[in-house]
A tleap script that builds the chain and sets N, CA, C and O, in Angstrom:
source leaprc.protein.ff14SB
mol = sequence {
  NMET CYS LYS LEU LYS SER GLY THR VAL SER
  TYR GLN ILE GLU TRP PRO GLY LEU THR LYS
  GLU GLU LYS GLU GLU GLY TRP ILE LEU PRO
  CYS VAL ALA GLU ALA GLN SER ASP LEU VAL
  LEU GLU VAL PRO LEU ALA ILE ASP LEU GLU
  CGLY
}
set mol.1.N position { 13.079 2.794 17.805 }
set mol.1.CA position { 12.411 2.906 16.538 }
set mol.1.C position { 13.424 2.592 15.445 }
set mol.1.O position { 14.534 3.126 15.459 }
set mol.2.N position { 13.058 1.740 14.505 }
set mol.2.CA position { 13.937 1.434 13.390 }
set mol.2.C position { 13.095 1.268 12.128 }
set mol.2.O position { 11.868 1.176 12.181 }
set mol.3.N position { 13.789 1.233 10.998 }
set mol.3.CA position { 13.096 1.145 9.720 }
set mol.3.C position { 13.176 -0.280 9.195 }
set mol.3.O position { 14.251 -0.878 9.147 }
set mol.4.N position { 12.038 -0.809 8.808 }
set mol.4.CA position { 11.948 -2.145 8.239 }
set mol.4.C position { 12.286 -2.061 6.759 }
set mol.4.O position { 11.522 -1.500 5.974 }
set mol.5.N position { 13.442 -2.622 6.373 }
set mol.5.CA position { 13.885 -2.582 4.978 }
set mol.5.C position { 13.297 -3.745 4.189 }
set mol.5.O position { 12.962 -3.590 3.015 }
set mol.6.N position { 13.168 -4.922 4.828 }
set mol.6.CA position { 12.491 -6.053 4.201 }
set mol.6.C position { 12.012 -7.001 5.274 }
set mol.6.O position { 12.566 -7.060 6.371 }
set mol.7.N position { 10.969 -7.745 4.937 }
set mol.7.CA position { 10.377 -8.687 5.868 }
set mol.7.C position { 9.014 -8.205 6.335 }
set mol.7.O position { 8.500 -7.187 5.871 }
set mol.8.N position { 8.447 -8.958 7.259 }
set mol.8.CA position { 7.093 -8.681 7.740 }
set mol.8.C position { 7.046 -8.813 9.252 }
set mol.8.O position { 7.609 -9.747 9.822 }
set mol.9.N position { 6.365 -7.864 9.900 }
set mol.9.CA position { 6.130 -7.933 11.334 }
set mol.9.C position { 4.637 -7.807 11.605 }
set mol.9.O position { 3.875 -7.319 10.771 }
set mol.10.N position { 4.240 -8.256 12.784 }
set mol.10.CA position { 2.872 -8.029 13.248 }
set mol.10.C position { 2.965 -7.495 14.663 }
set mol.10.O position { 4.015 -7.567 15.301 }
set mol.11.N position { 1.860 -6.962 15.143 }
set mol.11.CA position { 1.811 -6.385 16.481 }
set mol.11.C position { 0.689 -7.027 17.273 }
set mol.11.O position { -0.330 -7.428 16.711 }
set mol.12.N position { 0.881 -7.122 18.582 }
set mol.12.CA position { -0.152 -7.626 19.477 }
set mol.12.C position { -1.198 -6.543 19.747 }
set mol.12.O position { -2.313 -6.846 20.172 }
set mol.13.N position { -0.837 -5.282 19.500 }
set mol.13.CA position { -1.748 -4.158 19.709 }
set mol.13.C position { -2.075 -3.531 18.354 }
set mol.13.O position { -1.285 -3.646 17.417 }
set mol.14.N position { -3.221 -2.876 18.239 }
set mol.14.CA position { -3.674 -2.392 16.939 }
set mol.14.C position { -2.818 -1.264 16.380 }
set mol.14.O position { -2.479 -1.293 15.197 }
set mol.15.N position { -2.459 -0.281 17.180 }
set mol.15.CA position { -1.679 0.845 16.667 }
set mol.15.C position { -0.535 1.114 17.633 }
set mol.15.O position { -0.733 1.771 18.655 }
set mol.16.N position { 0.682 0.606 17.318 }
set mol.16.CA position { 1.775 0.583 18.293 }
set mol.16.C position { 2.544 1.885 18.490 }
set mol.16.O position { 3.774 1.860 18.509 }
set mol.17.N position { 1.864 3.019 18.636 }
set mol.17.CA position { 2.552 4.257 18.987 }
set mol.17.C position { 3.290 4.943 17.856 }
set mol.17.O position { 4.152 5.784 18.109 }
set mol.18.N position { 2.975 4.608 16.617 }
set mol.18.CA position { 3.587 5.273 15.466 }
set mol.18.C position { 2.536 6.126 14.766 }
set mol.18.O position { 1.350 5.798 14.766 }
set mol.19.N position { 2.990 7.225 14.172 }
set mol.19.CA position { 2.058 8.022 13.375 }
set mol.19.C position { 1.789 7.309 12.058 }
set mol.19.O position { 2.536 6.416 11.658 }
set mol.20.N position { 0.739 7.703 11.405 }
set mol.20.CA position { 0.411 7.140 10.085 }
set mol.20.C position { 1.579 7.337 9.123 }
set mol.20.O position { 1.922 6.433 8.361 }
set mol.21.N position { 2.184 8.512 9.159 }
set mol.21.CA position { 3.304 8.818 8.270 }
set mol.21.C position { 4.517 7.931 8.572 }
set mol.21.O position { 5.178 7.452 7.650 }
set mol.22.N position { 4.809 7.712 9.850 }
set mol.22.CA position { 5.934 6.849 10.222 }
set mol.22.C position { 5.712 5.425 9.722 }
set mol.22.O position { 6.632 4.800 9.195 }
set mol.23.N position { 4.497 4.912 9.887 }
set mol.23.CA position { 4.190 3.564 9.400 }
set mol.23.C position { 4.338 3.498 7.884 }
set mol.23.O position { 4.889 2.532 7.357 }
set mol.24.N position { 3.848 4.522 7.177 }
set mol.24.CA position { 3.952 4.543 5.722 }
set mol.24.C position { 5.410 4.594 5.249 }
set mol.24.O position { 5.733 4.082 4.177 }
set mol.25.N position { 6.287 5.211 6.049 }
set mol.25.CA position { 7.707 5.299 5.719 }
set mol.25.C position { 8.470 4.030 6.092 }
set mol.25.O position { 9.657 3.912 5.788 }
set mol.26.N position { 7.796 3.073 6.753 }
set mol.26.CA position { 8.428 1.810 7.079 }
set mol.26.C position { 9.007 1.711 8.479 }
set mol.26.O position { 9.706 0.745 8.785 }
set mol.27.N position { 8.734 2.690 9.341 }
set mol.27.CA position { 9.239 2.646 10.707 }
set mol.27.C position { 8.458 1.622 11.515 }
set mol.27.O position { 7.250 1.468 11.337 }
set mol.28.N position { 9.163 0.917 12.413 }
set mol.28.CA position { 8.530 -0.031 13.322 }
set mol.28.C position { 9.081 0.181 14.725 }
set mol.28.O position { 10.109 0.834 14.911 }
set mol.29.N position { 8.391 -0.374 15.702 }
set mol.29.CA position { 8.868 -0.397 17.084 }
set mol.29.C position { 9.219 -1.851 17.406 }
set mol.29.O position { 8.332 -2.641 17.731 }
set mol.30.N position { 10.496 -2.210 17.318 }
set mol.30.CA position { 10.870 -3.616 17.496 }
set mol.30.C position { 10.557 -4.171 18.887 }
set mol.30.O position { 10.457 -5.387 19.049 }
set mol.31.N position { 10.402 -3.311 19.886 }
set mol.31.CA position { 10.108 -3.794 21.238 }
set mol.31.C position { 8.714 -4.391 21.343 }
set mol.31.O position { 8.450 -5.154 22.273 }
set mol.32.N position { 7.808 -4.067 20.413 }
set mol.32.CA position { 6.464 -4.619 20.443 }
set mol.32.C position { 6.081 -5.313 19.140 }
set mol.32.O position { 4.933 -5.724 18.969 }
set mol.33.N position { 7.043 -5.446 18.216 }
set mol.33.CA position { 6.794 -6.105 16.940 }
set mol.33.C position { 7.196 -7.574 17.027 }
set mol.33.O position { 8.158 -7.922 17.712 }
set mol.34.N position { 6.461 -8.424 16.336 }
set mol.34.CA position { 6.783 -9.843 16.265 }
set mol.34.C position { 7.122 -10.176 14.816 }
set mol.34.O position { 6.308 -9.966 13.917 }
set mol.35.N position { 8.325 -10.694 14.597 }
set mol.35.CA position { 8.768 -11.030 13.245 }
set mol.35.C position { 7.914 -12.154 12.670 }
set mol.35.O position { 7.675 -13.165 13.331 }
set mol.36.N position { 7.460 -11.968 11.440 }
set mol.36.CA position { 6.703 -12.997 10.728 }
set mol.36.C position { 7.561 -13.630 9.633 }
set mol.36.O position { 7.132 -14.579 8.976 }
set mol.37.N position { 8.779 -13.101 9.435 }
set mol.37.CA position { 9.712 -13.607 8.434 }
set mol.37.C position { 11.106 -13.124 8.830 }
set mol.37.O position { 11.257 -12.437 9.839 }
set mol.38.N position { 12.114 -13.475 8.052 }
set mol.38.CA position { 13.429 -12.887 8.264 }
set mol.38.C position { 13.317 -11.391 8.010 }
set mol.38.O position { 12.561 -10.962 7.138 }
set mol.39.N position { 14.062 -10.600 8.764 }
set mol.39.CA position { 13.968 -9.145 8.669 }
set mol.39.C position { 15.318 -8.529 8.337 }
set mol.39.O position { 16.367 -9.059 8.701 }
set mol.40.N position { 15.270 -7.402 7.641 }
set mol.40.CA position { 16.420 -6.519 7.488 }
set mol.40.C position { 15.975 -5.185 8.053 }
set mol.40.O position { 15.001 -4.593 7.588 }
set mol.41.N position { 16.708 -4.707 9.078 }
set mol.41.CA position { 16.352 -3.468 9.756 }
set mol.41.C position { 17.439 -2.428 9.582 }
set mol.41.O position { 18.624 -2.759 9.532 }
set mol.42.N position { 17.036 -1.174 9.491 }
set mol.42.CA position { 17.946 -0.047 9.520 }
set mol.42.C position { 17.771 0.608 10.891 }
set mol.42.O position { 16.679 1.049 11.250 }
set mol.43.N position { 18.863 0.661 11.642 }
set mol.43.CA position { 18.782 1.179 13.009 }
set mol.43.C position { 19.666 2.429 13.084 }
set mol.43.O position { 20.864 2.322 13.348 }
set mol.44.N position { 19.084 3.615 12.854 }
set mol.44.CA position { 19.872 4.848 12.743 }
set mol.44.C position { 20.728 5.187 13.951 }
set mol.44.O position { 21.814 5.739 13.779 }
set mol.45.N position { 20.294 4.886 15.147 }
set mol.45.CA position { 21.039 5.274 16.337 }
set mol.45.C position { 21.837 4.116 16.953 }
set mol.45.O position { 22.240 4.188 18.114 }
set mol.46.N position { 22.063 3.055 16.180 }
set mol.46.CA position { 22.800 1.904 16.699 }
set mol.46.C position { 24.268 2.263 16.929 }
set mol.46.O position { 24.842 3.080 16.208 }
set mol.47.N position { 24.849 1.652 17.923 }
set mol.47.CA position { 26.261 1.844 18.243 }
set mol.47.C position { 27.041 0.699 17.628 }
set mol.47.O position { 26.680 -0.463 17.812 }
set mol.48.N position { 28.114 1.011 16.897 }
set mol.48.CA position { 28.966 0.010 16.296 }
set mol.48.C position { 29.916 -0.536 17.370 }
set mol.48.O position { 30.876 0.136 17.747 }
set mol.49.N position { 29.651 -1.744 17.860 }
set mol.49.CA position { 30.450 -2.331 18.924 }
set mol.49.C position { 31.761 -2.928 18.412 }
set mol.49.O position { 32.658 -3.234 19.198 }
set mol.50.N position { 31.867 -3.092 17.095 }
set mol.50.CA position { 33.086 -3.680 16.528 }
set mol.50.C position { 34.101 -2.626 16.114 }
set mol.50.O position { 35.264 -2.954 15.883 }
set mol.51.N position { 33.689 -1.370 16.015 }
set mol.51.CA position { 34.541 -0.314 15.511 }
set mol.51.C position { 35.174 0.440 16.560 }
set mol.51.O position { 35.928 1.372 16.283 }
savepdb mol mol.pdb
quit
């Protein structure tokens, strides 16, 4: 689960396992989302591989 900061996604399924509140806050499920534009994502649990 990550937060969509900018851009647009669509889903192949109608409601991809997020609550209404999560969707309103900008959360997406990238494993089932299809990018419709360039995206900027916030990934809270990402591991910094360069640090």
